[in-house]
C-alpha positions in Angstrom: 9.2 -27.5 -21.9 10.6 -26.6 -25.3 9.2 -28.5 -28.3 12.2 -29.2 -30.4 10.1 -30.5 -33.3 9.0 -26.9 -34.1 11.0 -25.2 -36.8 11.5 -21.6 -35.6 11.2 -18.9 -38.3 14.2 -16.9 -37.0 17.5 -17.4 -35.3 18.1 -15.2 -32.2 21.8 -14.9 -32.9 20.9 -13.2 -36.3 18.6 -10.7 -34.5 21.3 -9.9 -31.9 23.7 -9.3 -34.7 21.2 -7.1 -36.5 20.6 -5.0 -33.5 24.3 -4.8 -32.6 24.9 -3.1 -35.9 22.0 -0.7 -35.4 19.7 -2.2 -38.0 15.9 -2.1 -37.3 14.1 -5.4 -36.5 10.8 -6.1 -38.3 7.4 -6.6 -36.7 7.5 -10.3 -37.2 11.0 -10.6 -35.9 10.1 -8.7 -32.7 6.9 -10.7 -32.2 8.8 -13.9 -32.5 11.6 -12.8 -30.2 9.2 -12.0 -27.3 7.1 -15.1 -27.8 10.2 -17.3 -28.1 11.6 -15.8 -24.9 8.4 -16.5 -23.0 8.4 -20.1 -24.4 12.1 -20.6 -23.4 13.4 -21.0 -26.9 15.4 -17.8 -26.5 17.4 -18.2 -23.3 18.2 -15.4 -20.8 21.8 -15.1 -21.9 20.6 -14.5 -25.5 17.9 -12.0 -24.5 20.4 -10.2 -22.3 22.7 -9.7 -25.2 19.9 -8.3 -27.3 18.7 -6.0 -24.5 22.2 -4.6 -24.2 22.3 -4.0 -28.0 19.0 -2.1 -27.6 20.5 0.0 -24.8 23.5 0.9 -26.9 21.9 1.3 -30.3 18.3 2.4 -29.4 15.2 1.5 -31.4 13.2 3.2 -34.1 9.6 4.2 -33.2 8.2 1.4 -35.3 10.3 -1.1 -33.3 9.1 0.3 -30.0 5.5 0.0 -31.2 6.1 -3.6 -32.3 7.8 -4.5 -29.0 4.9 -3.0 -27.0 2.4 -5.0 -29.1 4.3 -8.2 -28.7 4.5 -7.8 -25.0 0.7 -7.0 -24.8 0.0 -10.2 -26.8 1.6 -12.3 -24.1 -1.3 -12.0 -21.7 -4.8 -10.8 -20.9 -6.4 -7.4 -21.3 -8.7 -5.8 -18.7 -11.6 -3.5 -19.2 -13.7 -1.2 -17.0 -16.8 -0.6 -19.0 -20.1 -0.3 -17.1 -18.6 1.6 -14.1 -20.8 4.6 -14.7 -17.8 6.9 -14.5 -14.7 7.4 -16.5 -11.6 5.3 -15.6 -8.3 7.3 -15.8 -5.0 5.8 -14.8 -1.8 7.5 -13.7 1.8 6.2 -13.8 5.0 7.7 -12.4 8.5 6.6 -13.5 9.5 6.7 -9.9 11.5 8.9 -7.6 12.6 9.5 -4.0 9.7 10.4 -1.8 7.2 9.9 -4.6 4.1 8.9 -2.7 1.7 10.8 -5.0 -0.5 7.7 -5.8 -1.6 7.5 -2.1 -3.4 10.9 -1.9 -4.2 11.0 -5.7 -6.3 7.8 -6.0 -8.8 8.7 -3.2 -8.9 12.3 -4.3 -9.9 11.3 -7.8 -12.4 8.7 -6.6 -14.0 11.4 -4.3 -14.4 13.5 -7.5 -16.2 10.7 -9.4 -13.3 9.5 -11.5 -12.3 5.8 -11.2 -8.6 5.0 -10.9 -7.5 1.4 -11.6 -4.0 1.7 -10.2 -1.9 -1.3 -10.6 1.3 -0.5 -8.7 4.7 -2.1 -8.1 7.3 -2.7 -5.4 10.5 -0.9 -4.8 13.8 -2.2 -5.9 16.7 0.1 -5.3 16.5 3.7 -4.2 13.1 4.9 -5.4 10.6 2.8 -3.3 7.4 1.1 -4.3 3.7 2.0 -3.7 2.7 -1.5 -2.6 5.5 -1.6 0.0 4.3 1.7 1.4 0.7 0.6 1.7 1.8 -2.7 3.4 2.9 -0.6 6.3 -0.8 -0.4 7.2 -1.8 -3.4 9.3 -3.9 -5.9 7.3 -3.7 -4.2 4.0 -3.5 -6.6 1.0 -1.8 -5.8 -2.3 -2.8 -9.1 -4.1 -6.4 -9.0 -5.3 -8.2 -11.3 -7.7 -9.7 -9.7 -10.8 -13.1 -10.1 -9.1 -11.9 -8.4 -6.0 -10.3 -5.6 -7.9 -13.6 -5.0 -9.8 -15.6 -5.0 -6.6 -13.3 -2.4 -4.9 -13.2 -0.1 -7.9 -17.0 -0.2 -8.2 -17.6 0.2 -4.4 -14.9 2.8 -3.7 -14.1 4.4 -7.0 -10.5 3.4 -7.1 -8.1 0.6 -6.3 -4.4 0.2 -5.7 -3.1 -3.3 -6.0 -0.5 -5.6 -7.6 -0.9 -6.6 -11.2 -2.1 -10.2 -11.6 0.1 -12.8 -13.3 -1.9 -12.7 -16.5 -1.2 -9.0 -17.2 1.7 -8.8 -19.7 3.8 -11.8 -18.4 6.4 -11.1 -21.0 7.2 -7.7 -19.4 7.6 -9.4 -15.9 10.2 -11.8 -17.3 12.0 -9.1 -19.3 12.1 -6.7 -16.4 13.6 -9.2 -14.1 16.3 -9.8 -16.6 16.9 -6.1 -17.2 17.2 -5.5 -13.5 20.2 -7.8 -13.1 21.9 -7.0 -16.4 22.2 -3.2 -16.2 19.6 -2.6 -19.0 16.9 -0.7 -17.1 17.8 2.8 -18.2 16.8 2.6 -21.8 14.0 4.8 -23.3 12.7 2.1 -25.7 12.7 -0.6 -22.9 11.2 1.7 -20.2 8.5 3.0 -22.6 7.4 -0.4 -23.9 7.4 -1.9 -20.4 5.2 0.8 -18.9 2.9 1.2 -21.8 2.3 -2.5 -22.5 0.9 -2.8 -19.0 -1.0 0.5 -19.0 -2.7 -0.1 -22.4 -3.7 -3.6 -21.2 -5.3 -2.2 -18.0 -8.1 -0.9 -20.1 -8.5 2.6 -18.7 -10.0 5.4 -20.8 -7.0 7.7 -20.4 -3.6 7.8 -18.9 -1.5 10.6 -17.2 2.2 10.0 -16.9 4.6 11.6 -14.4 8.0 11.4 -16.1 10.7 12.3 -13.6 14.3 13.5 -14.1 17.1 14.4 -11.7 19.3 12.6 -9.3 16.5 10.8 -7.6 15.0 9.4 -10.8 16.0 6.5 -13.1 16.7 9.2 -15.8 19.1 11.7 -14.1 19.4 13.9 -17.2 16.6 16.4 -17.9 17.4 15.9 -21.6 16.2 12.3 -21.5 12.8 13.0 -20.0 11.1 14.6 -23.0 12.2 11.7 -25.2 10.7 9.2 -22.8 7.5 11.2 -22.4 7.1 11.7 -26.1 7.7 8.0 -26.8 5.1 6.9 -24.3 2.5 9.5 -25.4 3.0 8.3 -29.0 2.6 4.7 -27.9 -0.7 5.6 -26.2 -1.8 7.2 -29.5 -0.7 4.2 -31.5 -3.0 1.9 -29.4 -5.9 4.3 -28.9 -5.2 5.3 -25.3 -5.5 9.0 -24.7 -2.2 9.9 -22.9 -0.6 13.0 -21.6 2.7 13.4 -19.6 4.1 15.9 -17.1 7.9 16.3 -16.8 8.7 16.7 -13.1 11.9 17.6 -11.3 13.2 14.8 -9.0 16.6 16.3 -8.1 15.4 16.9 -4.5 13.3 14.5 -2.6 9.5 14.9 -3.0 8.1 16.0 0.4 9.9 15.5 3.7 9.2 11.8 4.3 11.2 9.0 2.6 10.5 5.4 3.6 7.3 3.3 3.7 5.4 4.1 6.9 6.9 7.6 6.8 5.4 8.3 3.4 2.0 6.9 4.4 1.9 9.3 7.4 2.8 12.2 5.1 0.1 11.2 2.5 -2.5 11.2 5.3 -1.4 14.7 6.2 -2.0 15.7 2.6 -5.4 14.1 2.6 -6.3 16.0 5.8 -5.6 19.3 4.0 -2.0 19.8 5.0 1.3 18.3 4.1 4.3 19.6 2.1 3.6 22.2 -0.6 5.4 20.2 -3.3 3.5 17.0 -2.7 0.2 19.0 -2.8 1.3 20.8 -5.9 2.1 17.7 -7.9 -1.0 15.8 -6.6 -3.3 18.7 -7.8 -1.5 19.1 -11.1 -1.9 15.4 -12.0 -5.5 15.4 -10.8 -6.2 18.3 -13.1 -4.8 16.4 -16.1 -6.9 13.3 -15.1 -10.0 15.4 -14.8 -9.4 16.9 -18.2 -9.1 13.4 -19.8 -12.4 12.5 -18.0 -14.1 15.6 -19.3 -14.6 17.1 -15.8 -12.6 20.3 -16.0 -15.4 21.9 -14.0 -14.2 20.3 -10.8 -11.5 21.8 -8.5 -9.1 19.2 -7.1 -7.2 21.8 -5.0 -10.3 22.7 -3.1 -11.3 19.1 -2.7 -7.9 18.2 -1.3 -7.6 21.2 1.0 -11.1 20.5 2.5 -10.1 17.0 3.7 -13.1 15.5 2.0 -11.0 12.9 0.2 -10.0 11.4 3.6 -13.2 9.4 3.9 -12.5 7.8 0.5 -9.0 6.9 1.7 -10.3 5.1 4.7 -12.8 3.2 2.6 -10.1 2.3 0.1 -7.8 0.9 2.8 -10.7 -1.0 4.5 -11.8 -2.5 1.2 -8.4 -4.2 0.9 -8.3 -5.5 4.5 -6.4 -2.7 6.1 -7.1 -0.6 9.2 -6.7 3.1 8.4 -6.8 4.0 12.1 -4.2 1.5 13.3 -0.8 2.8 14.4 1.9 2.6 11.7 5.3 1.0 12.5 7.8 3.1 14.3 11.6 2.4 14.5 13.6 1.6 17.5 16.8 3.3 16.5 17.5 6.7 15.2 20.1 9.3 14.5 20.2 13.0 13.4 22.6 14.4 10.7 23.5 18.0 11.4 25.0 20.8 9.4 28.8 21.3 9.8 28.8 24.9 8.5 26.6 27.9 8.1 25.0 28.6 4.7 22.0 28.5 2.4 20.9 25.1 1.1 21.7 24.9 -2.7 20.4 21.4 -3.2 19.5 18.2 -1.4 20.7 15.2 -3.4 17.6 13.0 -3.8 19.7 9.9 -4.9 21.8 10.1 -1.7 18.6 10.3 0.4 17.0 7.4 -1.5 20.1 5.2 -1.2 20.4 6.1 2.5 16.8 5.0 3.1 17.5 1.8 1.2 20.5 1.1 3.3 18.4 1.6 6.4 16.1 -1.2 5.2 13.3 0.8 3.5 14.1 -0.9 0.1 15.3 -4.3 -1.1 18.4 -5.4 -2.9 16.8 -8.5 -4.4 13.1 -9.3 -5.4 11.2 -10.7 -2.5 13.6 -9.6 0.2 12.0 -8.4 3.5 11.9 -4.7 4.2 11.8 -2.6 7.3 8.5 -0.6 7.0 9.6 1.7 9.8 12.9 2.6 8.3 13.4 5.9 6.5 14.6 9.4 6.4 12.9 12.7 7.3 14.3 15.5 5.2 14.3 18.6 7.3 15.7 21.2 4.9 14.8 22.4 1.3 16.8 24.4 -1.2 16.8 28.0 -0.2 16.7 27.3 3.6 19.3 29.1 5.7 21.1 26.8 8.2 23.6 27.2 11.0 26.2 24.9 12.3 24.6 22.0 14.3 21.1 22.6 12.7 19.4 19.2 12.0 19.4 18.3 8.3 18.0 14.7 8.4 16.5 12.3 10.9 17.2 8.6 10.3 15.2 5.7 11.7 15.4 1.9 11.4 15.1 -1.3 13.5 18.7 -2.4 12.9 21.3 -0.1 14.6 24.1 -1.4 12.4 22.3 0.0 9.3 22.6 3.5 10.7 26.4 3.4 10.3 26.1 2.6 6.6 23.5 5.3 5.9 24.8 8.3 7.9 27.9 8.9 5.7 25.8 9.3 2.6 23.6 12.0 4.2 26.6 13.8 5.6 27.4 14.9 2.0 23.8 15.1 0.6 23.3 18.8 1.3 25.2 21.4 -0.6 25.5 24.8 1.0 26.3 28.2 -0.5 26.4 31.9 0.3 23.4 33.0 -1.7 19.9 31.6 -2.5 19.9 29.2 -5.4 17.9 29.8 -8.6 14.4 28.5 -8.1 13.6 25.2 -10.0 10.0 24.6 -11.0 8.6 21.3 -9.9 6.8 20.8 -13.2 9.1 21.5 -16.1 6.9 20.7 -19.0 4.0 18.9 -20.5 3.7 16.5 -23.5 0.4 15.5 -25.2 
């Protein structure tokens, strides 16, 4: 309840006006703004207006740092001292088929590097790590701080939901951004991610900043700006941070959808799986090992050997799951086939992600139920030669009506040509 006897030091209307005309806000103004929003003094309509002004006008680096600090001040900080091993975190900005956390955490834990991975849920076309893991019978995302500490000490890694005390200001701001079209803003994305990651208390952070049709930032030109902003924020707050820029124009791997992606991750942990998933897992692992001072270890050999599989099973069991239980399977399916001969030029990741979402693999509103069995198998990659009637995609879900909404998207998701396309590297750059 708002205390109307308090005389506030600023008026939010003035700050909205300042930002609207591209003037920088001061440290004290931003600190008050975030605190007042959490207290209810600044109402959602007012904060929405200010967020839109930020989307349009941007923020100076000093403002982004102040916003990050103000969000961090809204909650608790965690720490992982006394583990007997370095704690290195990883964060991806999200993309279609991005299941890298699933093989990466047990891989790093098996190499002696702790990973405190606080993950999120999907909303829209990119999916969420927690939703994927909840395909496993019994697995729990919600852990107390004590449970989280126990799992990371016993297993070497943990994947779970952030507790309510970790940066509550960001939770409130993100919910507002999601319904006001203000998600895709470099200052807002950077401060949201980094406020949580700095408060997690890891010794280092590796970022996977994605661009392309299946990412929140479609333009490759925006990715370096976001990566540099987040790396600088890490430096400002004493968190060693590096970022890889990765191409998300095509789906990552073959599997899109929750149980589908768990199956593919297990294939990778067994020493197989799609080459691009393996490549990115190993690349991120090398960056994490470097931050941990363990460049002498070879993550590629460890992954190929299947030795990380034991750690995966222990990780799932530690959070109540049964790693050997059958994963959900769908009751309805359909195949989308090629209508012409040609060579695949591109597979539109966004179309694939939206199709999986329409099948029930994602949610339109927070808390809505999802179909863990729903998803898409991508059967072709750029450079593949196809003939008329060759299968391009396999769709699956538990609601037959959803198939009719998803199929048209995938009928136009593959572009064919007469010659092989130029090869696009999966990892386009690095920022440190």
